[in-house]
C-alpha positions as CSV (number, residue, x, y, z in Angstrom):
1,M,84.5,125.3,104.7
2,T,87.2,121.6,104.8
3,I,88.2,119.7,102.1
4,R,89.3,116.6,101.3
5,V,93.1,116.5,100.0
6,F,96.1,114.2,99.1
7,I,99.9,114.9,98.0
8,A,100.9,113.3,94.8
9,V,102.7,111.9,92.3
10,E,100.7,111.0,89.4
11,I,101.3,108.3,87.1
12,D,101.9,108.0,82.9
13,S,99.0,106.6,81.0
14,E,101.7,104.1,79.7
15,I,102.1,102.4,83.8
16,K,98.7,103.4,84.3
17,N,97.9,101.1,81.2
18,K,100.1,97.8,82.7
19,L,98.8,98.7,85.8
20,S,94.6,98.5,84.5
21,E,95.9,95.2,83.2
22,Y,97.3,93.7,85.5
23,L,94.3,95.1,87.9
24,S,91.8,93.0,85.8
25,M,93.9,89.6,86.4
26,L,93.8,90.3,90.3
27,K,89.9,90.4,89.7
28,R,90.2,87.7,88.1
29,T,90.5,85.6,91.3
30,G,86.9,86.4,92.6
31,A,88.4,88.0,95.8
32,D,86.1,90.1,97.8
33,V,88.7,93.1,97.4
34,K,88.0,97.1,96.9
35,W,90.8,97.9,93.5
36,V,91.4,100.9,93.1
37,S,89.8,102.8,89.5
38,P,92.9,102.6,87.0
39,E,92.3,106.7,86.5
40,N,92.6,107.6,90.2
41,I,96.2,105.0,90.5
42,H,98.4,107.3,91.5
43,L,101.9,107.6,94.2
44,T,100.8,109.4,97.3
45,L,103.4,111.4,99.0
46,K,101.3,112.4,102.0
47,F,97.5,112.3,102.5
48,I,96.2,115.2,104.9
49,G,92.9,114.1,104.8
50,Y,90.2,117.0,105.6
51,I,91.3,120.8,105.5
52,E,90.2,124.0,106.2
53,K,89.7,125.8,102.0
54,D,91.4,128.8,103.8
55,A,94.2,126.8,104.4
56,L,95.0,126.1,101.0
57,I,97.5,128.7,100.5
58,N,99.8,127.6,103.1
59,L,99.8,124.2,101.8
60,N,100.1,125.2,98.2
61,K,103.3,127.1,100.3
62,I,104.2,124.0,102.1
63,I,104.8,121.9,98.7
64,S,106.4,124.2,96.8
65,D,109.0,124.4,99.4
66,A,109.6,121.2,99.8
67,V,110.0,120.6,95.6
68,S,112.1,123.9,95.5
69,S,115.9,122.6,95.9
70,T,114.9,119.0,94.1
71,G,114.6,118.6,90.0
72,P,113.9,116.3,88.2
73,F,114.6,112.2,88.7
74,S,113.0,108.6,88.3
75,I,111.3,105.9,90.3
76,S,110.9,102.1,89.1
77,I,107.6,100.7,90.0
78,G,106.9,97.6,90.0
79,N,106.9,94.5,92.5
80,I,104.0,93.1,94.2
81,G,103.7,93.5,97.8
82,A,100.9,94.2,100.1
83,F,100.9,95.1,103.4
84,P,100.8,94.0,106.4
85,S,102.5,91.0,104.1
86,L,101.5,89.2,101.7
87,K,100.8,85.7,103.2
88,K,97.8,88.5,105.3
89,P,97.5,90.9,102.8
90,R,95.1,93.9,103.9
91,V,96.2,96.3,101.4
92,V,97.4,95.3,97.9
93,F,99.9,97.5,96.0
94,V,103.1,98.0,93.5
95,C,106.6,98.6,94.9
96,V,107.9,102.1,94.2
97,Q,112.1,102.3,94.0
98,E,114.6,105.0,93.8
99,K,118.7,105.3,93.0
100,G,119.0,108.3,95.7
101,N,116.8,109.8,97.9
102,D,114.6,112.5,96.7
103,L,111.3,111.1,96.7
104,L,112.4,110.6,100.5
105,R,113.6,114.0,101.0
106,I,110.3,115.5,99.8
107,Y,108.1,113.7,102.5
108,E,110.0,114.7,105.1
109,K,110.0,117.9,104.5
110,L,105.8,117.7,103.6
111,D,105.8,115.8,106.3
112,K,107.9,118.9,108.5
113,G,105.4,120.9,106.5
114,V,102.6,120.1,107.7
115,E,102.9,120.2,111.2
116,R,103.1,123.5,111.0
117,L,99.1,123.4,109.7
118,G,97.9,121.2,112.6
119,I,98.3,117.9,110.8
120,N,100.2,114.8,112.8
121,K,103.4,113.4,111.4
122,E,103.8,110.3,110.1
123,S,104.7,107.7,112.9
124,K,105.0,105.5,110.5
125,K,108.6,105.2,108.1
126,Y,107.5,105.9,104.0
127,V,107.3,103.8,102.5
128,G,106.7,104.0,98.6
129,H,104.0,102.7,97.2
130,I,100.7,102.4,94.8
131,T,97.6,100.7,96.0
132,L,96.0,99.3,94.1
133,G,93.2,97.5,96.4
134,R,92.1,96.8,100.2
135,V,91.1,93.5,100.9
136,K,87.3,93.9,102.5
137,S,86.2,89.6,104.1
138,Q,89.0,86.2,103.2
139,K,86.6,85.8,100.3
140,N,89.1,83.4,97.9
141,I,91.4,84.9,99.8
142,S,93.8,81.8,98.7
143,N,92.9,83.1,95.3
144,L,94.5,86.4,95.8
145,K,97.9,85.3,97.5
146,N,98.4,82.2,94.8
147,A,98.3,85.9,92.3
148,L,100.5,88.2,93.8
149,N,102.9,85.7,94.5
150,S,103.1,85.2,90.7
151,G,103.5,89.1,90.6
152,K,106.4,89.4,93.3
153,E,109.0,90.6,90.7
154,C,107.7,92.9,87.5
155,C,108.5,96.0,86.5
156,F,105.8,97.9,85.0
157,G,107.8,101.2,84.2
158,L,110.0,104.0,84.7
159,E,108.5,106.7,86.2
160,K,109.9,109.9,85.1
161,V,108.7,112.4,88.6
162,T,108.8,115.5,87.2
163,S,106.0,117.9,89.2
164,L,103.7,117.3,92.3
165,S,99.7,117.8,92.4
166,L,97.6,118.7,95.0
167,I,94.2,116.5,94.4
168,E,91.2,116.8,96.1
169,S,89.4,114.0,96.9
170,E,85.8,113.9,97.2
171,L,84.0,110.5,98.5
172,T,81.0,108.8,96.8
173,P,79.1,105.6,96.6
174,T,80.6,104.6,93.8
175,G,84.4,105.6,95.1
176,P,86.3,108.8,95.8
177,I,86.6,111.8,92.8
178,Y,90.3,113.2,92.2
179,T,90.4,116.6,91.2
180,R,93.8,118.1,90.6
181,L,94.3,121.4,92.9
182,N,97.3,122.1,92.2
183,N,100.9,121.0,89.7
184,F,104.0,122.0,91.6
185,I,107.2,121.7,89.5
186,L,110.5,120.3,90.5
187,N,113.2,122.8,89.6
């Protein structure tokens, strides 16, 4: 049996509330965007996809090894961005920045580790971000672009990263349902 999983940093409720308020403002643009439900806001570190349930033991070990030599650190959550750009938004996100390279180091260990499970390494450079929505059509896109440009420089808060979570993502017609399968405390 296979399940769909990813590795993430869960965001605290205070920052989620601020992001939820910002999402409400973006929704008022009338743009055709599939917005992330506020309760599902998270920072994906590594999307795994579908994996055999039997492989979870090995995946848990890979995650545990990846966090074993890193202590807690902080990330700043702020500044709105879009892929591929704010002028042509397809994915709307909020940026994640850190003073050191702890997030990147953990990501690289995870990326290398899951290769042993037959999961391809990422071809793109890791860009820490929290996805807020995916643009579905060009309806009211100019309203959305104006709103995004007004949020280019904002701050939603400082998140203390003390753990990573392995999360199951069950896709449903009304949106994904996330279930934490395991939590890995940073040393």
